[in-house]
C-alpha positions in Angstrom: 17.6 66.8 126.2 15.4 63.7 126.3 17.1 60.7 127.9 15.8 57.1 127.4 14.7 55.1 130.4 17.8 52.9 129.9 20.1 56.0 130.1 18.5 57.2 133.3 18.9 53.8 134.8 22.6 53.7 133.7 23.1 57.2 135.2 21.5 56.1 138.5 23.9 53.2 138.7 26.9 55.5 138.1 25.7 57.9 140.7 25.2 55.1 143.2 28.7 53.8 142.5 30.2 57.2 143.0 28.4 57.6 146.3 29.6 54.2 147.5 33.2 55.2 146.7 33.1 58.3 148.9 34.8 57.7 152.2 32.8 60.7 153.7 29.4 59.0 153.1 28.1 56.2 155.2 25.0 54.4 153.6 22.3 53.2 156.0 19.7 52.4 153.3 19.6 49.7 150.8 21.6 50.9 147.8 18.8 50.0 145.4 16.4 52.2 147.3 18.8 55.1 146.9 19.3 54.3 143.3 15.5 54.3 142.7 15.4 57.8 144.4 18.1 59.0 142.0 16.0 57.7 139.1 13.0 59.6 140.4 15.0 62.8 140.8 16.5 62.5 137.3 13.0 61.9 135.8 11.6 65.0 137.7 14.5 67.1 136.4 13.9 65.9 132.8 10.2 66.8 133.1 11.1 70.3 134.3 13.5 70.6 131.4 10.8 69.7 129.0 8.5 72.3 130.5 11.3 74.9 130.2 11.8 73.9 126.5 8.0 74.4 125.9 8.0 77.8 127.5 11.1 78.9 125.5 9.7 77.7 122.2 6.4 79.4 123.0 8.2 82.7 123.7 10.0 82.4 120.3 6.8 81.7 118.3 5.0 84.6 120.0 7.4 87.1 118.4 5.7 89.6 116.0 7.4 88.0 113.1 8.2 84.4 112.2 11.6 83.2 113.2 12.5 79.9 111.5 13.8 77.2 113.8 17.4 76.3 113.1 18.4 79.7 112.1 21.1 81.8 113.8 18.5 84.2 115.3 16.3 81.3 116.6 19.4 79.7 118.2 20.4 83.0 119.9 16.9 83.6 121.2 16.6 80.0 122.3 19.8 80.2 124.4 18.8 83.6 125.9 15.3 82.5 126.8 16.5 79.1 128.0 19.0 80.8 130.3 16.3 83.1 131.6 14.0 80.2 132.4 16.8 78.2 134.0 17.6 81.2 136.2 13.9 81.3 137.3 14.1 77.6 138.1 17.0 78.3 140.5 19.9 76.6 138.8 22.8 77.7 136.7 22.7 77.2 132.9 24.2 74.0 131.6 26.9 74.4 129.1 26.0 74.6 125.4 22.3 73.7 125.3 21.9 73.8 121.5 
């Protein structure tokens, strides 16, 4: 899922707020530096997600027969291949990708 720059910034502010509210966490760095690192991490993850999406779509189009996007079979294959790629990436599958 593609997020706008504004959404990423908004998420980084929410993450920083959540971190600051934790009694278990003591912050020694400027909060804006931490927030900028959160933005970097989110952008890196979004780039990885785009790569996974490309791989999944390529796997579907490389089938012997044409499978039209949007159909039930395409959706099933997309979820299966997406799950396989996420597992390779080392994370668990997010709920309801498509």
